[in-house]
N, C-alpha and C positions, 0 to 999 in steps of 0.2 A: 453318545451316551446310550440314544438308541439303538447304533450298530454294537455296542460293545454287548446291552441286553438281550437282543437279538443271537448273537454268536453265545453266551451264555446260554442263551434257550435251547440254541442248535444242540451246542454240545452236551447237554441235560438228556435232549432226546436220542443222541448219539450214543449215551453213554446208558441209557435205559435200555436202549436196543440191544447192544452188545452185553448188557448182563443177561435182559432175556434168551438170547440166541446162544449163550453159554450153557443154559440148562441148569444154571445154580439153583438151588432153592429159595424160596424168599425170606427173608429175616424174620427169624422165629415171632408170632406175634404173643404179647403177653398187656396187650390194652385195646380193646375193642370200644369205640367212640360212636354215639348213637345222637342223631339229631332230633328232637322232637318238639311238638308244638302242645299248647295246653289243652288238648283232648285228642281222645281218639284211642284206637288199640295201642300203642307205644307207652300212652300213660298209664293202661292197664298194666301191660308187662311189665315195667317200672315197678308201680306197687305191690304186686304179686313177685318180684324177683326172680321171674322166671327164666329170664335170659343171662343174669349170673349164674342161676343153680347149675344151669347145660354146659356154661364155660369155665367155671371155677374148676371142674377136673381135670381143665387142661391149661390149667396155670395161667388165666387169661380172667385178667378185671374188666369191667364194664363201667364206662362214665357215658354221663346223659349231660347233651349240652341243647338248651333251652332255646327256641326262636320264635319270633312274634308271626313269622309267615314263610311261606315257603321258599319264593328268591333268596334271601340271605341263607337260608340252609344251603340251595342248591348250590351257591357260590362255597360256601365252606367245602361242601364234599368235593367241588373242582379242586379247590387248591389243596386236598388232601387233610384239612383240621378235624373231620369227621368221617368216619368210614361209610354210615348209613345213614338214611334219615327217611322221613314220611314227609307228604307234600300231596297238595292236589293235584288236579290235571296238566294246569296251565304251565307251572314252575320249570317243570323240567324240558318242555315245548322252547321256553325262554331261554334256556340253557342249553340245549343242543343246538340251537340257531346262532349261540353264542360261540358254539365250539367247548362247553364243558365236558371236562372228562367224567362222565356222569354213566350208569347204566341203569334200567329197569329190572328188578329182579322180584318181584311177588306185583299183584293188584289187592286193594282192598274198596270195602263199599264205597261208594258217590256220599260223599256231603248230604246228599239229600235234602230232606227239611231242615237239616242243621245250616243250611247257608241260604240266604236270603237276600233280595233289594226291599227295602223299606222305608219309608217315611215317618216323621210323627203324625199323631192321631190327627190334630190340628189342622195337618196339610191339605192345603187345595188340591194337591197331585192324589188322584183317586184310581188311576192305572196307569199301566206303563206306556200307553200314549200319552200322558198328559208330561212324560221326561222329555218333550221334546223342547229343547232351548234351556232344560236345567241342570244344576252341578250335582255330579255323582259322586260320592268319596268311595275309593275302592283301592285296593293294592296292586299297582301296576304288576302284571306276570302273573298275579296269584287266580286261584280258581273261580274267585269271585269276580277276577276281571272277564272270565271267560263267560260267566253266567250272563252279566251287563251285554256282553258282546252277542250271545245266543238269545236274550230275552228279547234285546231291540230288533234284531233280526227278524223274531216270531210277530212282533208289533209292527212290523213296517217301518221300522226308523232308521233313519243311516247314522250310524257310530257318528258321522262328523255333527251331527245334527244334538248332539248333547255334549257337554263339557266334563270329560273324565278329570275328577283332581285328586291324583295320584297321592295315596297318604298312607302312611303303616297303621294298621288297626287301632293303636293310642292316639295317634293323630288326628286320626278319622273318627274318632269317638268325640274327643275335643270339638271338633269341625261340626261334628251332627248336634251337638249339646250345645254350640253357640251359635246354631242357625247358618253357618257359612258355607253348610251345602244342604241342598233340597232334599236328598235321598243318600242311601248308604248302602252297601253292598259288600258283607262279610260272613264269615262264616262263623259257627261253634268255636267257643265259649262266646266269644264277644255279641253274636247275636242273641244269645239268650240273655248276656247281661243287660244289652238294650232292651231285651223284651221286660224283665223286671222293674227297669227305671221308665219307660215311656209308655208301655203298651202300644207300639208302631202299628201302623197300616203296612202290611205285608202287601208286596205288589207281586211278586211269587217267588219263588224258592226255585234250587237246581233241581227237586224231585220233579218239579211240574215241567221243566224246561229242558232239561238235558238229561240224553244218558251217558253219563261217564263213571269213570272209576277216579278213585285216588291212589299213590304210590308207593311202595316202597322202593327206594332206592340205594344205590350203593356208587361209591366212588370205582371208577370204570378199571382203575389199576390193583384197585383193593380185591375186588371181586373176581379178576383175573388170578391173583395169588392165594387168595383164601377162598374159593369156593365153599370149602367143606365150614366154614363159620358161617358161611351166608347161609347154608341150608339149615345148619343145628337153629340158628336164626330164625330162620321161616318156621321152622317145627315149633318153637318157642313162642313165637305170633301164635302159630295155631290153638295153643293149649291156652294163651292169653284169652284166644276167643272164646274157644269154649266156656273156659269160665265165667266170661261176662255175659254171656247168655244163658247160663245157667244160673247166676247170680246178680240178675239185674238190680234187686232192691240195695245191693254194695256196692255197684260200679257209680255213682254218684257218689257215696263218700270215698270212693277209691279216687276217683278223680281229683276231687276237694284237698284229699292229702296231701297229694303231690304237685299240684298247682297253684292251691290256696286262692283260689276263684270262689266265690261266695257259692255254698251248697245248692240253696233256691236255683242258681243258673245251671250248675253241673246237673241237676237233678234234669231241668229243663232238657240238656244236651243232651245225657244220657239216654232218657226216655224214647228219644228220636234218633240214636245212633243206631248204626246196625255193625256188625263186629264179625269180621273173618277175614281170612286170607287165598287168594288164590292164586295159580300161574298165568302169567302173562301169555295170553290166547291171542291169533290171528285177528279173531272177532274184536277183541280189546284193543291189538295195536288200531285195526283199521278204524274203528273209531275215534280215537288218538290221532290219526294221521287226519280225518275230517276236521277236527280243531287246529290241528298244524296249519292245513290248509288255508281255514278262515283267517287265523290270524297274518297269513303271509297276503293272503287278498288285501288287508285291512291296511297293510303296512305296519302291522306291529311288530314281526318280526324281520331282520334283514335280507332272510334268503329262506328258502323252502329247502324243506329237511325231511328225510325217510326216516321216520320213525323206528322202523325194525333196524333200521343200524344202531340203534343203542339199544336193543334189549341183550339181556344178559341169557345165557346157554348156559342151562344147568348141568351138571358134572352125571354122566349116567351113570347109575350104579352097577 
């Protein structure tokens, strides 16, 4: 069966290569599938219908697919079940190391103050140094995973001296509530929800620890076949970012409307979110490469990668 699978996979690659070499146009796009999470710029764009308005004249409908974290979103990009999606800094690194067919198409501001490592107020843990020997709930391969790694490094704690408990945000929330983990590392709106429920002690945030970005990613083949759609969507996201900055009082309500997350939590998240979208610069690539190198050194990814190999080149005008 494995041999047959490999033969079929090889035949598929050959067919794809021959098709590309033939110069035939890509199939006409009628549906554009976007992966998103419960916060940030893509949610605003969805609420404002900005991408839909931009693509409708081209006969393209838009479908939105929700994910709880970046790693499953990257896998969906890899298999082509979505065309584009937004994640933190770590998921594309894990994806590239696994050979995923993804490409970086734009950068967005970091999760910043909206991503943290925290404990319950009654916890004896007072600082990052106190995490030694403790259980930290975190999503494997997520931006919060990178926050934990970097924060421990800054505190002089070996990653091997803590016990990472790899959980989805929902499962981590349950583990945190029942004290099955000592600390939790997660992003908004899950962090904001925890703040409203527990008034936790924050040990550090991404804004205090890291200089990273979040990323707008695409399926590699899709970006190659439909570059004009990618550029149209990036322009739409710029428009959504401008709206969000000019209408801060309405951002939380917009996020609440799309996600169903309580308004109080989305208000906290919205007030500390930075909105914007920018090209992938050499400086951004260098920063992302440092993260990838750190992960490889710790054995968190199976091989060294070159981040620049996965950066999309926008078509010249």
